[in-house]
py3Dmol code that shows the C-alpha trace and the ligand (Angstrom):
import py3Dmol

protein = """\
ATOM      1  CA  UNK A   1       9.071  12.543   4.536  1.00  0.00           C
ATOM      2  CA  UNK A   2      10.729  10.163   2.111  1.00  0.00           C
ATOM      3  CA  UNK A   3       8.548   7.396   0.713  1.00  0.00           C
ATOM      4  CA  UNK A   4       9.473   4.237  -1.134  1.00  0.00           C
ATOM      5  CA  UNK A   5       6.514   2.659  -2.930  1.00  0.00           C
ATOM      6  CA  UNK A   6       6.157  -1.088  -3.436  1.00  0.00           C
ATOM      7  CA  UNK A   7       3.583  -1.940  -6.091  1.00  0.00           C
ATOM      8  CA  UNK A   8       2.673  -4.813  -8.391  1.00  0.00           C
ATOM      9  CA  UNK A   9      -0.039  -3.351 -10.564  1.00  0.00           C
ATOM     10  CA  UNK A  10      -1.702  -0.290 -11.927  1.00  0.00           C
ATOM     11  CA  UNK A  11      -0.389   2.098  -9.302  1.00  0.00           C
ATOM     12  CA  UNK A  12      -3.456   4.273  -8.862  1.00  0.00           C
ATOM     13  CA  UNK A  13      -2.620   4.585  -5.161  1.00  0.00           C
ATOM     14  CA  UNK A  14       0.913   5.634  -6.078  1.00  0.00           C
ATOM     15  CA  UNK A  15      -0.573   8.234  -8.417  1.00  0.00           C
ATOM     16  CA  UNK A  16      -2.933   9.554  -5.737  1.00  0.00           C
ATOM     17  CA  UNK A  17      -0.036  10.014  -3.326  1.00  0.00           C
ATOM     18  CA  UNK A  18       2.132  11.672  -5.977  1.00  0.00           C
ATOM     19  CA  UNK A  19      -0.741  13.993  -6.954  1.00  0.00           C
ATOM     20  CA  UNK A  20      -1.191  15.034  -3.329  1.00  0.00           C
ATOM     21  CA  UNK A  21       2.542  15.783  -3.177  1.00  0.00           C
ATOM     22  CA  UNK A  22       2.455  17.841  -6.376  1.00  0.00           C
ATOM     23  CA  UNK A  23      -0.599  19.730  -5.149  1.00  0.00           C
ATOM     24  CA  UNK A  24       1.243  20.411  -1.900  1.00  0.00           C
ATOM     25  CA  UNK A  25      -1.415  18.680   0.106  1.00  0.00           C
ATOM     26  CA  UNK A  26       1.174  16.205   1.356  1.00  0.00           C
ATOM     27  CA  UNK A  27       4.676  17.215   2.311  1.00  0.00           C
ATOM     28  CA  UNK A  28       6.632  14.207   1.089  1.00  0.00           C
ATOM     29  CA  UNK A  29       8.761  12.863  -1.719  1.00  0.00           C
ATOM     30  CA  UNK A  30       8.421   9.517  -3.448  1.00  0.00           C
ATOM     31  CA  UNK A  31      12.058   8.571  -3.751  1.00  0.00           C
ATOM     32  CA  UNK A  32      11.611   5.309  -5.660  1.00  0.00           C
ATOM     33  CA  UNK A  33       9.101   2.744  -6.833  1.00  0.00           C
ATOM     34  CA  UNK A  34       9.920  -0.955  -6.639  1.00  0.00           C
ATOM     35  CA  UNK A  35       7.858  -3.655  -8.306  1.00  0.00           C
ATOM     36  CA  UNK A  36       7.962  -7.423  -8.543  1.00  0.00           C
ATOM     37  CA  UNK A  37       6.341  -7.147 -11.983  1.00  0.00           C
ATOM     38  CA  UNK A  38       8.359  -5.992 -14.954  1.00  0.00           C
ATOM     39  CA  UNK A  39       5.357  -4.789 -16.941  1.00  0.00           C
ATOM     40  CA  UNK A  40       3.360  -3.243 -14.092  1.00  0.00           C
ATOM     41  CA  UNK A  41       1.685  -0.019 -15.190  1.00  0.00           C
ATOM     42  CA  UNK A  42       3.044   1.689 -12.087  1.00  0.00           C
ATOM     43  CA  UNK A  43       6.459   1.887 -13.839  1.00  0.00           C
ATOM     44  CA  UNK A  44       4.925   4.049 -16.584  1.00  0.00           C
ATOM     45  CA  UNK A  45       3.175   6.277 -14.094  1.00  0.00           C
ATOM     46  CA  UNK A  46       6.419   6.751 -12.142  1.00  0.00           C
ATOM     47  CA  UNK A  47       8.469   7.480 -15.282  1.00  0.00           C
ATOM     48  CA  UNK A  48       6.078  10.305 -16.142  1.00  0.00           C
ATOM     49  CA  UNK A  49       6.982  11.871 -12.822  1.00  0.00           C
ATOM     50  CA  UNK A  50      10.681  11.076 -13.309  1.00  0.00           C
ATOM     51  CA  UNK A  51      10.701   8.880 -10.251  1.00  0.00           C
ATOM     52  CA  UNK A  52      13.214   6.015 -10.409  1.00  0.00           C
ATOM     53  CA  UNK A  53      11.662   2.566 -10.689  1.00  0.00           C
ATOM     54  CA  UNK A  54      13.127  -0.866 -10.077  1.00  0.00           C
ATOM     55  CA  UNK A  55      12.006  -4.334 -10.997  1.00  0.00           C
ATOM     56  CA  UNK A  56      12.969  -7.183  -8.697  1.00  0.00           C
ATOM     57  CA  UNK A  57      12.815 -10.486 -10.506  1.00  0.00           C
ATOM     58  CA  UNK A  58      11.921 -12.956  -7.779  1.00  0.00           C
ATOM     59  CA  UNK A  59      12.437 -15.847 -10.205  1.00  0.00           C
ATOM     60  CA  UNK A  60      16.092 -14.952 -10.540  1.00  0.00           C
ATOM     61  CA  UNK A  61      16.613 -15.297  -6.810  1.00  0.00           C
ATOM     62  CA  UNK A  62      16.903 -18.634  -5.025  1.00  0.00           C
ATOM     63  CA  UNK A  63      14.460 -17.604  -2.282  1.00  0.00           C
ATOM     64  CA  UNK A  64      11.980 -14.871  -1.472  1.00  0.00           C
ATOM     65  CA  UNK A  65      14.325 -13.733   1.302  1.00  0.00           C
ATOM     66  CA  UNK A  66      17.118 -13.330  -1.251  1.00  0.00           C
ATOM     67  CA  UNK A  67      14.865 -11.284  -3.526  1.00  0.00           C
ATOM     68  CA  UNK A  68      13.784  -9.138  -0.607  1.00  0.00           C
ATOM     69  CA  UNK A  69      17.429  -8.674   0.343  1.00  0.00           C
ATOM     70  CA  UNK A  70      18.040  -7.274  -3.165  1.00  0.00           C
ATOM     71  CA  UNK A  71      15.049  -5.049  -2.630  1.00  0.00           C
ATOM     72  CA  UNK A  72      16.407  -3.805   0.691  1.00  0.00           C
ATOM     73  CA  UNK A  73      19.767  -2.933  -0.894  1.00  0.00           C
ATOM     74  CA  UNK A  74      17.895  -0.561  -3.210  1.00  0.00           C
ATOM     75  CA  UNK A  75      15.681   0.779  -0.442  1.00  0.00           C
ATOM     76  CA  UNK A  76      18.657   1.525   1.800  1.00  0.00           C
ATOM     77  CA  UNK A  77      20.287   3.716  -0.819  1.00  0.00           C
ATOM     78  CA  UNK A  78      17.216   5.994  -0.582  1.00  0.00           C
ATOM     79  CA  UNK A  79      16.883   5.982   3.197  1.00  0.00           C
ATOM     80  CA  UNK A  80      13.067   6.288   3.201  1.00  0.00           C
ATOM     81  CA  UNK A  81      11.002   7.138   6.268  1.00  0.00           C
ATOM     82  CA  UNK A  82       8.255   4.789   5.129  1.00  0.00           C
ATOM     83  CA  UNK A  83       7.901   1.877   2.749  1.00  0.00           C
ATOM     84  CA  UNK A  84       4.408   2.226   1.325  1.00  0.00           C
ATOM     85  CA  UNK A  85       2.846  -0.924  -0.102  1.00  0.00           C
ATOM     86  CA  UNK A  86       0.346   0.199  -2.708  1.00  0.00           C
ATOM     87  CA  UNK A  87      -1.069  -2.860  -4.378  1.00  0.00           C
ATOM     88  CA  UNK A  88       2.067  -4.900  -3.691  1.00  0.00           C
ATOM     89  CA  UNK A  89       0.760  -8.401  -4.138  1.00  0.00           C
ATOM     90  CA  UNK A  90       3.472 -10.475  -2.456  1.00  0.00           C
ATOM     91  CA  UNK A  91       3.609 -11.326   1.216  1.00  0.00           C
ATOM     92  CA  UNK A  92       6.713  -9.800   2.777  1.00  0.00           C
ATOM     93  CA  UNK A  93       8.986 -12.209   4.629  1.00  0.00           C
ATOM     94  CA  UNK A  94      10.018 -11.979   8.265  1.00  0.00           C
ATOM     95  CA  UNK A  95      13.574 -10.728   7.691  1.00  0.00           C
ATOM     96  CA  UNK A  96      12.337  -7.843   5.575  1.00  0.00           C
ATOM     97  CA  UNK A  97       9.461  -6.988   7.899  1.00  0.00           C
ATOM     98  CA  UNK A  98      11.691  -7.079  10.983  1.00  0.00           C
ATOM     99  CA  UNK A  99      14.382  -4.992   9.346  1.00  0.00           C
ATOM    100  CA  UNK A 100      11.887  -2.218   8.573  1.00  0.00           C
ATOM    101  CA  UNK A 101       9.636  -2.746  11.559  1.00  0.00           C
ATOM    102  CA  UNK A 102       7.320   0.228  12.119  1.00  0.00           C
ATOM    103  CA  UNK A 103       8.130   1.641   8.706  1.00  0.00           C
ATOM    104  CA  UNK A 104       6.039  -0.483   6.346  1.00  0.00           C
ATOM    105  CA  UNK A 105       2.465   0.530   5.583  1.00  0.00           C
ATOM    106  CA  UNK A 106      -0.145  -1.243   3.504  1.00  0.00           C
ATOM    107  CA  UNK A 107      -3.600  -0.487   2.208  1.00  0.00           C
ATOM    108  CA  UNK A 108      -6.139  -3.283   2.195  1.00  0.00           C
ATOM    109  CA  UNK A 109      -9.595  -3.152   0.611  1.00  0.00           C
ATOM    110  CA  UNK A 110     -11.605  -4.323   3.598  1.00  0.00           C
ATOM    111  CA  UNK A 111     -12.718  -3.372   7.037  1.00  0.00           C
ATOM    112  CA  UNK A 112      -9.916  -5.287   8.724  1.00  0.00           C
ATOM    113  CA  UNK A 113      -9.751  -7.605  10.592  1.00  0.00           C
ATOM    114  CA  UNK A 114     -12.477  -8.857   8.264  1.00  0.00           C
ATOM    115  CA  UNK A 115     -11.566 -10.315   4.888  1.00  0.00           C
ATOM    116  CA  UNK A 116      -7.801 -10.560   4.915  1.00  0.00           C
ATOM    117  CA  UNK A 117      -5.837 -11.781   1.933  1.00  0.00           C
ATOM    118  CA  UNK A 118      -6.748 -11.877  -1.717  1.00  0.00           C
ATOM    119  CA  UNK A 119     -10.081 -10.837  -3.247  1.00  0.00           C
ATOM    120  CA  UNK A 120     -11.189  -9.030  -0.122  1.00  0.00           C
ATOM    121  CA  UNK A 121     -13.994  -7.185  -1.887  1.00  0.00           C
ATOM    122  CA  UNK A 122     -15.349 -10.376  -3.417  1.00  0.00           C
ATOM    123  CA  UNK A 123     -15.173 -12.069   0.002  1.00  0.00           C
ATOM    124  CA  UNK A 124     -17.269  -9.232   1.457  1.00  0.00           C
ATOM    125  CA  UNK A 125     -19.789  -9.368  -1.394  1.00  0.00           C
ATOM    126  CA  UNK A 126     -20.051 -13.143  -1.110  1.00  0.00           C
ATOM    127  CA  UNK A 127     -20.916 -12.592   2.529  1.00  0.00           C
ATOM    128  CA  UNK A 128     -23.689 -10.153   1.620  1.00  0.00           C
ATOM    129  CA  UNK A 129     -22.064  -7.277   3.450  1.00  0.00           C
ATOM    130  CA  UNK A 130     -23.989  -4.039   3.141  1.00  0.00           C
ATOM    131  CA  UNK A 131     -21.015  -2.073   4.339  1.00  0.00           C
ATOM    132  CA  UNK A 132     -17.427  -2.443   3.272  1.00  0.00           C
ATOM    133  CA  UNK A 133     -14.204  -0.696   4.151  1.00  0.00           C
ATOM    134  CA  UNK A 134     -10.637   0.204   3.412  1.00  0.00           C
ATOM    135  CA  UNK A 135      -7.817   0.019   5.960  1.00  0.00           C
ATOM    136  CA  UNK A 136      -4.302   1.377   6.172  1.00  0.00           C
ATOM    137  CA  UNK A 137      -2.217  -0.711   8.534  1.00  0.00           C
ATOM    138  CA  UNK A 138       1.315  -1.503   9.537  1.00  0.00           C
ATOM    139  CA  UNK A 139       2.805  -4.567   7.943  1.00  0.00           C
ATOM    140  CA  UNK A 140       4.009  -7.206  10.348  1.00  0.00           C
ATOM    141  CA  UNK A 141       4.720 -10.894   9.822  1.00  0.00           C
ATOM    142  CA  UNK A 142       1.006 -11.780   9.717  1.00  0.00           C
ATOM    143  CA  UNK A 143      -1.204 -11.525   6.637  1.00  0.00           C
ATOM    144  CA  UNK A 144      -2.937  -8.128   6.711  1.00  0.00           C
ATOM    145  CA  UNK A 145      -2.811  -8.369  10.496  1.00  0.00           C
ATOM    146  CA  UNK A 146      -0.582  -5.451  11.510  1.00  0.00           C
ATOM    147  CA  UNK A 147      -1.845  -2.607  13.624  1.00  0.00           C
ATOM    148  CA  UNK A 148      -4.558  -0.576  11.914  1.00  0.00           C
ATOM    149  CA  UNK A 149      -3.733   3.104  11.548  1.00  0.00           C
ATOM    150  CA  UNK A 150      -6.994   4.220  10.045  1.00  0.00           C
ATOM    151  CA  UNK A 151      -9.962   2.790   8.218  1.00  0.00           C
ATOM    152  CA  UNK A 152     -13.058   4.064   6.469  1.00  0.00           C
ATOM    153  CA  UNK A 153     -16.315   2.204   6.210  1.00  0.00           C
ATOM    154  CA  UNK A 154     -18.956   2.964   3.612  1.00  0.00           C
ATOM    155  CA  UNK A 155     -22.252   1.482   2.449  1.00  0.00           C
ATOM    156  CA  UNK A 156     -22.862  -0.409  -0.754  1.00  0.00           C
ATOM    157  CA  UNK A 157     -26.237  -0.450  -2.393  1.00  0.00           C
ATOM    158  CA  UNK A 158     -28.132  -3.163  -4.197  1.00  0.00           C
ATOM    159  CA  UNK A 159     -28.296  -1.279  -7.466  1.00  0.00           C
ATOM    160  CA  UNK A 160     -24.534  -0.683  -7.615  1.00  0.00           C
ATOM    161  CA  UNK A 161     -22.571  -2.701 -10.143  1.00  0.00           C
ATOM    162  CA  UNK A 162     -19.288  -4.339  -9.238  1.00  0.00           C
ATOM    163  CA  UNK A 163     -17.366  -1.774 -11.236  1.00  0.00           C
ATOM    164  CA  UNK A 164     -19.184   1.071  -9.464  1.00  0.00           C
ATOM    165  CA  UNK A 165     -18.328  -0.460  -6.105  1.00  0.00           C
ATOM    166  CA  UNK A 166     -14.702  -0.963  -7.160  1.00  0.00           C
ATOM    167  CA  UNK A 167     -14.412   2.589  -8.326  1.00  0.00           C
ATOM    168  CA  UNK A 168     -15.915   3.898  -5.079  1.00  0.00           C
ATOM    169  CA  UNK A 169     -13.523   1.699  -3.119  1.00  0.00           C
ATOM    170  CA  UNK A 170     -10.529   3.028  -5.034  1.00  0.00           C
ATOM    171  CA  UNK A 171     -11.611   6.608  -4.418  1.00  0.00           C
ATOM    172  CA  UNK A 172     -11.764   5.860  -0.697  1.00  0.00           C
ATOM    173  CA  UNK A 173      -8.345   4.203  -0.853  1.00  0.00           C
ATOM    174  CA  UNK A 174      -6.734   7.162  -2.575  1.00  0.00           C
ATOM    175  CA  UNK A 175      -8.144   9.609  -0.041  1.00  0.00           C
ATOM    176  CA  UNK A 176      -7.332   7.441   2.956  1.00  0.00           C
ATOM    177  CA  UNK A 177      -3.698   6.746   2.045  1.00  0.00           C
ATOM    178  CA  UNK A 178      -3.009  10.458   1.574  1.00  0.00           C
ATOM    179  CA  UNK A 179      -4.804  11.286   4.809  1.00  0.00           C
ATOM    180  CA  UNK A 180      -2.822   8.737   6.810  1.00  0.00           C
ATOM    181  CA  UNK A 181       0.514   9.854   5.365  1.00  0.00           C
ATOM    182  CA  UNK A 182      -0.374  13.467   6.001  1.00  0.00           C
ATOM    183  CA  UNK A 183      -1.324  12.858   9.613  1.00  0.00           C
ATOM    184  CA  UNK A 184       0.922   9.961  10.463  1.00  0.00           C
ATOM    185  CA  UNK A 185       2.569  11.643  13.453  1.00  0.00           C
ATOM    186  CA  UNK A 186      -0.776  12.540  15.011  1.00  0.00           C
ATOM    187  CA  UNK A 187      -2.233   9.098  14.298  1.00  0.00           C
ATOM    188  CA  UNK A 188       0.771   7.418  15.898  1.00  0.00           C
ATOM    189  CA  UNK A 189       0.599   9.730  18.907  1.00  0.00           C
ATOM    190  CA  UNK A 190      -3.107   9.050  19.365  1.00  0.00           C
ATOM    191  CA  UNK A 191      -2.469   5.334  19.288  1.00  0.00           C
ATOM    192  CA  UNK A 192       0.614   5.507  21.477  1.00  0.00           C
ATOM    193  CA  UNK A 193       2.879   4.161  18.739  1.00  0.00           C
ATOM    194  CA  UNK A 194       6.532   5.290  18.840  1.00  0.00           C
TER     195      UNK A 194
END
"""
ligand_1 = """\
14
GRF
C -5.825 -1.720 -4.206
O -7.194 -1.999 -4.238
C -5.242 -2.167 -2.892
O -6.125 -2.112 -1.822
C -4.907 -3.603 -3.178
O -4.459 -3.604 -4.512
C -5.073 -2.535 -5.225
C -4.002 -1.757 -5.894
O -4.461 -0.783 -6.774
N -3.960 -4.093 -2.198
P -3.449 0.192 -7.497
O -2.328 -0.622 -8.118
O -2.921 1.173 -6.482
O -4.255 0.872 -8.550
"""
view = py3Dmol.view(width=600, height=400)
view.addModel(protein, "pdb")
view.setStyle({"model": 0}, {"cartoon": {"style": "trace"}})
view.addModel(ligand_1, "xyz")
view.setStyle({"model": 1}, {"stick": {}})
view.zoomTo()
view.show()
């Protein structure tokens, strides 16, 4: 299974997937990493693993669609099975999403359909949730609204600090993304997705 990672930030989800590959827990190859941020830490992580990285400068393109077209030219040279958004912080446009329909996955730090969009954890905390979640879903033209492949829900406790909650959430994310990629055929079959 060939994976192209889209990421804007630290890339801990990228690293978790790559670790699972190296440990032969996941039979896959990350063929490239593409970022909309030149200085994203994910570039460094990918270089360590000798995985090619690309920076798409959206400001140098007249429109988001044009930037995403540049992105798709790179993606197509690698012919990935899945485009894995791992902390990719831009909304993908319709042309891009339609072109790769059924191939784009995202991880979102909430129990979707609750708390879509930015600052999902903070939204949940502001709402006094005692239970939060992480979801892996297909990307469609809606914001964090594509079909959910799998989610985990876990409790948060009053004495936990924000950084403890964040770290717990990231651990769940890392496990869940690997699990979904590992079992994607079965998950799709169960859900009747082609
Ligand atoms: C994750 O929490 C993910 O859910 C959100 O952005 C964060 C990315 O973290 N969409 P990282 O760059 O993988 O460390």
